[in-house]
N, C-alpha and C positions, 0 to 999 in steps of 0.2 A: 445451186452448188450445195451439196450436204458435207457437214462438218463431221469429222471423226471425233468422238469423244476421247478426251485425254486420260491418259490412266492414273490412277490416284497414286501418290507418292506417301509412302508412310512417313509420318513425322518422327520416327524413332532416330536417334542419333548414336552412331558408333561409340561415342565418348559418354553415353548415359549407361552405366553398369553397376553392379553392385558385386561384391565378393563375399561369399560365406565360407567359412572354415568348419571343417568336421575333423578335428584333430583329437578326438577321444578313442577312436578305434583304429581307424587308417588315415593318415595324412593326406586328406582330399579337400580341394578347394573348388568351389562353385562359383562359376563367373556367370551371373544372369544379366540379362539386357535384352530387349527385343531386337535390335540391330545386330549386335555381335551374336546372338543365337541363330539369327537368320543367316549371317554370313557363314557361321561354321556350317549350318545345314545345306548351303549352296556350295561348300567348297568340295571339290572332287580330290579325295585323299588318295587316290590312286596315282597322281602326279605330284614328284617331288615340286616342281613350281607353284603348285596350289599350296603346298604346306608352307613353302617359302613366303609367299604372299600373305597367308594368314598369319606367319609370325611377324612379319613387317606390320600389320594392322594391330597386333597385340602391342607392339612397341610405340606405335604413334597414335593410338586411338584416344588418349587424352589431351592432344594437343589441338588448338584450333587450326584450321588449314594453313594459314600463314605461318605459324610457328612450325608446324609439320615441314613446310616446304624449307624453311631456313636450316631445321635439323637434317634434311636430307642434303642440304649444300653443305653443312658442316661435315657430314658423313664423306661426301665426296672429297672435300678438301684433304681430310685425314688420309683416305685412300690414296689420294695423289701425293701425299707427303707434305701439304701445306698448313697442316694443323697438329695440335697436340693432342694428348689423351683426354685433356678435358673436353675438346671438341667432341669426340667419340661419344664420352659419357652423357654430353648434353643432348645427343640426338636421340638418346633412349627416353621413352615417356610412356604414359598410359597404362594398360591393363599390366603389362610386365612389371613396370615401377610400382605399381600398387601392391602387385603381389610380393615383391620382394620386401616392400615395406612392412607388410603384415607379417613375414617370416617364412615365406616358401622355403623348402629346402630341396637339394638335389634328391630326384626320384620320387617326390610327391606328385600325387594325381591333381591334375587340373581338368575339370570338367567345365565344357562350354556347350550347351544345349545338349545334343547326343552324342558329342565327341568327347573322349577321354584321352588326354594328352599326359606324358610324364616329362616334369619339369626337369630341365637341365641348366645347371649354372653357366655351361659353355653354350652360348648361344650364335657361335660361328655358323657361318654357310656350310662347312664341312662336317661340324658336329650335327647340325640339323639334317644333312644329308644322310649321315650315318644313322641316325635314329630311324629316319624315314625308311630307308633300306634294310635295317633289321625288322621293322615292323611289317614291311611288305614280305620278308623271309618267314615270319612267325605266322603269317596267315597263309602260307603257301601260295603267294602270287609272285610273279615275275615283275621285273623291275621296269618294265615298258607300259605299264598300264593295263587295261584290260586284255586277256588273252583271247577273247572271243568278240565277234561283232555282236551287237544285241538281237540280230535278226538270226544269228546260226543257232542250229540245233545241236 
């Protein structure tokens, strides 16, 4: 019997990142780290769901898995009306929290790998959808992803 070689998995962790600020000319924040940059490169920005998933990763990237699960549970209780505003704040962590602590402001550019994002203090699902939709319109793209199949001429 022939064994199939296992694919090697990178040792990079999503919670290993650094933040550099360029505040002299334009307010730009660069987030670097092998895992978060790879995650940004693999994100298909044509879909709102992918952008929402990326936002969730930015929020929980600094937590250990068990803490992240507790944070998600707290967020579920808050949405269901069983928690207070402190529970919602406790669910936030990671890159987003680090950027806030460093002084990111509304409208600042946040660069992760090749992706350039615009920071918004309102990180609700509705605000994220409106920002994603506006970005699609600015690029002249529709709202349903790619307008052509890859093999179309």
